[in-house]
Each structure stands twice: as structure tokens, then as C-alpha cells.
C-alpha positions as CSV (number, residue, x, y, z in Angstrom):
1,M,0.0,0.0,0.0
2,T,2.8,2.3,0.9
3,L,4.6,1.6,-2.5
4,R,1.3,2.2,-4.4
5,R,0.8,5.6,-2.6
6,A,4.4,6.5,-3.4
7,L,3.9,5.7,-7.1
8,L,0.7,7.7,-7.2
9,T,2.4,10.6,-5.6
10,L,5.3,10.5,-8.1
11,A,2.8,10.3,-11.0
12,L,0.9,13.2,-9.6
13,C,4.0,15.3,-9.2
14,G,5.1,14.4,-12.7
15,S,1.7,15.5,-14.0
16,L,1.8,18.8,-12.2
17,L,5.4,19.5,-13.4
18,S,4.4,18.7,-17.0
19,S,1.4,21.0,-16.7
20,S,3.5,23.8,-15.3
21,V,6.1,23.5,-18.0
22,A,3.4,23.5,-20.7
23,A,1.7,26.5,-19.2
24,E,5.0,28.4,-19.1
25,A,5.8,27.5,-22.7
26,A,2.4,28.3,-24.1
27,P,1.7,31.9,-25.3
28,E,-0.5,34.1,-23.1
29,P,-4.1,34.3,-24.3
30,E,-3.7,37.8,-25.6
31,A,-0.7,36.7,-27.7
32,S,-2.5,33.7,-29.2
33,R,-5.6,35.5,-30.5
34,A,-5.8,36.6,-34.1
35,P,-4.9,40.2,-34.5
36,E,-7.5,42.9,-35.0
37,L,-7.1,44.7,-38.3
38,L,-7.3,48.4,-38.7
39,S,-7.2,50.6,-41.8
40,Y,-5.7,54.1,-41.8
41,G,-6.1,55.0,-45.5
42,S,-7.5,53.8,-48.8
43,H,-4.5,52.0,-50.1
44,P,-4.4,48.2,-49.4
45,R,-1.1,48.5,-47.6
46,Q,-2.3,51.2,-45.2
47,T,-3.2,48.7,-42.5
48,I,-2.4,47.9,-38.9
49,S,-2.5,44.5,-37.2
50,V,-3.2,44.9,-33.5
51,Y,-2.0,42.4,-30.9
52,G,-3.1,42.8,-27.3
53,D,-5.3,45.4,-25.8
54,R,-4.2,46.1,-22.2
55,G,-0.9,48.0,-22.2
56,P,1.0,50.9,-23.7
57,A,1.1,51.3,-27.5
58,L,4.1,49.9,-29.3
59,V,4.2,50.4,-33.1
60,L,6.3,48.0,-35.1
61,L,7.7,49.1,-38.5
62,H,9.0,46.3,-40.7
63,G,12.1,46.4,-42.9
64,G,12.5,45.2,-46.5
65,S,14.4,48.0,-48.2
66,W,11.1,50.1,-48.4
67,A,10.3,47.6,-51.3
68,R,8.8,44.5,-49.6
69,D,6.9,43.4,-46.6
70,T,8.6,41.3,-43.8
71,D,6.7,39.4,-41.1
72,W,6.9,40.7,-37.6
73,S,3.9,38.9,-36.2
74,G,6.1,36.7,-34.0
75,W,7.8,39.6,-32.2
76,A,4.4,41.4,-32.2
77,R,3.0,38.5,-30.1
78,W,6.1,38.4,-28.0
79,F,5.8,42.1,-27.0
80,A,2.0,41.7,-26.6
81,A,2.6,38.8,-24.2
82,R,4.7,41.2,-22.1
83,G,2.1,43.9,-21.6
84,F,2.1,46.0,-24.7
85,T,-0.7,46.8,-27.2
86,V,1.3,46.2,-30.4
87,Y,0.5,47.8,-33.7
88,E,2.3,46.0,-36.5
89,T,2.0,48.7,-39.2
90,D,2.3,48.4,-42.9
91,Y,3.1,51.3,-45.2
92,R,3.3,52.0,-48.9
93,L,6.3,50.6,-50.6
94,T,8.5,52.2,-53.3
95,S,6.5,50.3,-55.9
96,D,3.5,52.4,-54.7
97,A,5.0,55.9,-54.1
98,V,8.2,57.7,-53.5
99,W,9.3,59.6,-50.4
100,P,7.8,61.2,-48.3
101,A,4.8,58.8,-48.7
102,Q,6.2,56.3,-46.3
103,R,6.8,58.8,-43.5
104,D,3.3,60.3,-44.2
105,D,1.9,56.8,-43.8
106,V,3.5,56.3,-40.4
107,L,2.2,59.7,-39.2
108,S,-1.3,58.8,-40.4
109,A,-1.1,55.4,-38.7
110,L,-0.2,57.2,-35.4
111,R,-3.2,59.4,-35.7
112,R,-5.4,56.4,-36.3
113,I,-4.0,54.7,-33.2
114,A,-4.5,57.8,-31.1
115,A,-8.2,57.8,-32.2
116,R,-8.8,54.4,-30.6
117,R,-8.9,55.9,-27.0
118,L,-7.5,52.9,-25.2
119,P,-7.0,53.1,-21.4
120,D,-3.3,53.9,-21.8
121,T,-3.4,57.3,-23.6
122,R,0.3,57.9,-23.7
123,R,2.0,58.5,-27.0
124,P,3.1,55.3,-28.7
125,L,6.6,53.9,-28.7
126,L,8.2,53.0,-32.0
127,L,10.3,50.0,-32.9
128,G,11.6,49.8,-36.5
129,S,14.0,47.5,-38.3
130,S,16.3,48.5,-41.2
131,A,14.1,50.5,-43.6
132,G,11.5,50.5,-40.8
133,G,14.2,51.8,-38.5
134,H,14.7,54.7,-40.9
135,L,11.0,55.5,-40.7
136,A,11.1,55.3,-36.9
137,V,14.0,57.6,-36.4
138,S,12.6,59.9,-39.1
139,V,9.2,60.3,-37.3
140,G,11.0,60.6,-34.0
141,A,12.9,63.7,-35.4
142,Y,10.1,65.1,-37.6
143,G,9.0,68.6,-36.4
144,D,8.6,68.1,-32.7
145,G,9.1,64.4,-32.7
146,V,8.0,64.0,-29.1
147,T,4.5,64.9,-30.2
148,Y,4.3,61.7,-32.1
149,T,6.3,59.2,-30.0
150,R,7.8,59.1,-26.6
151,G,10.7,56.8,-27.6
152,V,12.3,55.1,-30.6
153,V,14.1,51.7,-30.8
154,A,15.8,51.2,-34.2
155,L,17.5,48.0,-35.3
156,S,20.0,48.6,-38.1
157,P,18.3,51.9,-39.1
158,V,19.2,53.3,-42.5
159,A,19.3,56.7,-40.8
160,S,21.0,58.3,-43.9
161,P,19.8,56.8,-47.2
162,Y,22.4,59.1,-48.9
163,R,25.1,57.3,-47.0
164,A,23.7,54.0,-48.1
165,W,23.7,55.2,-51.7
166,A,27.3,56.4,-51.4
167,D,28.5,53.2,-49.6
168,G,26.9,51.0,-52.2
169,G,28.8,52.8,-55.0
170,R,32.3,52.3,-53.5
171,P,34.7,49.8,-55.1
172,G,34.3,46.4,-53.5
173,A,30.9,47.1,-52.0
174,S,29.1,44.0,-51.0
175,K,26.0,42.7,-52.9
176,Q,23.8,43.8,-50.0
177,R,25.2,47.4,-50.0
178,R,24.8,47.6,-53.8
179,A,21.2,46.5,-53.5
180,L,20.5,49.0,-50.7
181,R,22.0,51.8,-52.9
182,E,19.4,51.0,-55.6
183,A,16.7,50.7,-52.9
184,A,17.5,54.2,-51.6
185,K,17.4,55.6,-55.1
186,R,14.0,54.1,-55.7
187,L,12.8,55.6,-52.4
188,A,14.0,59.1,-53.4
189,G,12.7,58.7,-56.9
190,C,15.9,60.2,-58.3
191,S,19.6,59.7,-58.3
192,P,21.6,62.3,-56.3
193,D,24.3,62.5,-59.0
194,R,21.8,63.4,-61.7
195,G,19.0,65.2,-59.9
196,G,18.4,68.9,-59.6
197,R,17.3,71.0,-56.6
198,V,14.1,69.2,-55.9
199,C,16.0,65.8,-55.9
200,W,18.7,67.1,-53.6
201,E,16.0,68.5,-51.2
202,R,14.4,65.1,-51.1
203,W,17.7,63.4,-50.3
204,G,18.2,65.9,-47.5
205,D,14.8,65.3,-46.1
206,L,15.4,61.5,-46.1
207,A,18.3,61.9,-43.6
208,A,16.9,61.8,-40.0
209,K,19.9,63.9,-38.8
210,S,18.7,66.8,-41.0
211,H,15.7,67.2,-38.7
212,A,17.5,66.8,-35.4
213,S,16.1,69.3,-32.8
214,G,17.4,67.8,-29.5
215,P,14.9,67.8,-26.6
216,R,12.0,68.3,-29.0
217,D,12.7,64.9,-30.4
218,A,12.1,61.4,-29.1
219,P,14.7,59.5,-27.0
220,L,16.7,56.9,-29.0
221,Y,17.9,53.3,-28.6
222,L,19.9,52.4,-31.7
223,V,21.5,49.0,-32.4
224,H,23.8,47.7,-35.2
225,S,26.3,44.8,-35.4
226,V,30.0,45.2,-36.2
227,G,29.5,43.5,-39.6
228,D,26.1,45.0,-40.4
229,F,25.7,46.0,-44.0
230,V,24.0,49.1,-42.7
231,P,27.1,50.2,-40.7
232,P,27.0,51.7,-37.2
233,A,28.0,55.0,-38.7
234,H,24.4,55.6,-39.6
235,S,23.4,55.8,-36.0
236,A,26.6,57.4,-34.8
237,E,25.9,60.4,-37.2
238,L,22.3,60.7,-36.0
239,A,23.3,60.5,-32.4
240,A,26.0,63.1,-32.8
241,A,23.6,65.5,-34.5
242,Q,21.0,65.0,-31.8
243,R,23.5,65.4,-29.0
244,R,24.7,68.7,-30.5
245,S,21.1,69.8,-30.5
246,G,20.7,68.9,-26.8
247,L,19.1,65.5,-26.8
248,R,20.6,63.5,-23.9
249,D,18.5,60.3,-23.8
250,I,20.4,58.4,-26.5
251,T,21.7,54.8,-26.4
252,V,23.9,53.5,-29.2
253,R,25.0,49.9,-29.2
254,T,27.2,47.9,-31.5
255,L,27.0,44.2,-31.1
256,P,29.5,41.5,-32.3
257,G,28.7,39.5,-35.4
258,S,27.0,40.6,-38.6
259,A,23.2,40.3,-37.8
260,H,21.0,42.9,-39.4
261,G,17.6,44.2,-38.3
262,G,15.2,41.8,-36.6
263,P,17.7,39.0,-36.1
264,L,19.6,41.3,-33.7
265,L,16.9,40.7,-31.2
266,K,18.1,37.1,-31.0
267,T,21.5,38.3,-29.6
268,P,21.6,37.0,-26.0
269,G,20.1,39.6,-23.7
270,L,19.2,42.2,-26.3
271,A,15.4,41.5,-26.4
272,D,15.2,41.8,-22.6
273,D,17.3,45.0,-22.7
274,V,15.0,46.5,-25.3
275,L,12.0,45.5,-23.3
276,R,13.5,47.3,-20.2
277,W,14.2,50.4,-22.2
278,L,10.6,50.5,-23.6
279,R,9.1,50.0,-20.2
280,A,11.3,52.8,-18.8
281,H,9.9,55.2,-21.4
């Protein structure tokens, strides 16, 4: 009888342990639900997928050289499971329109999000990757950036498309940098070595540093890898311009390896550090 009871106890403990592990591994209910879909314009790409509904707003802006969509639904669920209302936001691509249509789309999306009147009424946080990082830092420095967002995280941001264009034209430039050069030219709708005044004004407007206004702009958390094909110099230039203008809340990190954009979040400790930064802002 004693042996039987011992076996039953062990079986029960094993069952409880198994249930505990399963519950820990399973996504939270908010994260597993299908996202709510919002529209912020008439174009098919002017849409937002909403994950969660109980925390501060976090807007995700995907990369893809301003020319293609990339899937951020996994990270959207990850942040939603950790207390954010996540807005995975699409925008018009360069096949649809040239600059500044993409920045205009993000600003329109932010107005649509503000109109939802959720319990947490604070301005959204932005997290962008690569081309989406460019949009995030551009909005964070546009006019009084703090009126749009209270903080920007950018992973491999193409903070200066002109620098990307120049780097891609250098002898020995990698295939990725050459492709980014062409992507930046499509975004601008003209080539800086052949365009006139309007073209040059557009290239100037594309650079986030050209709008730096210090304390009137959003705090920044900028990340690249050492071997990133969008080099850390993009963020270093932007950070220097913002510091000269008086912005103090700036973090710039350069990680080992050659990861670019979203894969940087798989670097040990980075996702948790980004999470802490977002929560602090």
C-alpha cells in the first residue's frame, strides 16, 4: 500500500510538473488571438494588425528596403505577451509611391492609433527594423518628434539613405550594400548624382539627422552589429547630431557579429534590454 501511494504521488508530481512547463511555454491568451485589423487609409497597404489590448502602445515598422513586406507577427506576439498593445504597421512601398509617402503613412497610422482611445493614452513607442528603423527615427525627429512618440528603438536603421547610396557605390561594395544603394534611389525617386534642386532637397529630407532638434525629439535606442551591411556610422551620425542639438537620452549599441535588423533581437540579452528600455519610457 505504501509503495502504491508513493507511485501515485510520483505520478501526480510528474503530471503537475508537466502542466507547469506546458503553461510556461504556451503563449499568453492575448498573444494567441488573431490580430485585430485596422485601416488608416484607402491604399491596401495602409493597414495595422493589433496584438493585445491592455498596455502601452508599441508600433512595429518592418524592414525590407522600403520595397517589400517582412513578417513581424512573431515579435508582435512576444511584446504583446509582455504587456504592450502592439500595432504592426504596414506602409506604402516604393512600388506604390516615393518619399515622403512612407513617413506620411506612419504619421497617419499614429493618428489612427490615437483615435482608438484605449485606457493607456500615452503617445506610442516605435520599434523599427532597417528601412522601418529609418521610418522610426525619421518620425521621432520630424518637427517636434515627441508629439508623435515618446521613444524610438531602431535596429540597423538606414538613418541616412544618402550614406547607403554612397557606400553602395564604393569599389568592392558587398552585394547587400549595392542592393541598398538601388533601394535608396527608388525611395527618393531620383539619383543624387543626376538630380536637380528638388531631388537634392528630397535626399536631404530623407536623412533623419537633418531634422535633429534635440529635446523636442524622441529618445533613441539604436543598435547595429559590427559587420552590419547598414554600418553603425548611420546611428553614430544621427546620435551626434541629436546630442549637438541637446538630446541626452540616447543609447547606441554595436554588437558582435553581422546580424541585421530583426535578427539582432536574438542576440543574448538584447530583447530583454530593449524591453526594459521600452518599459522605462
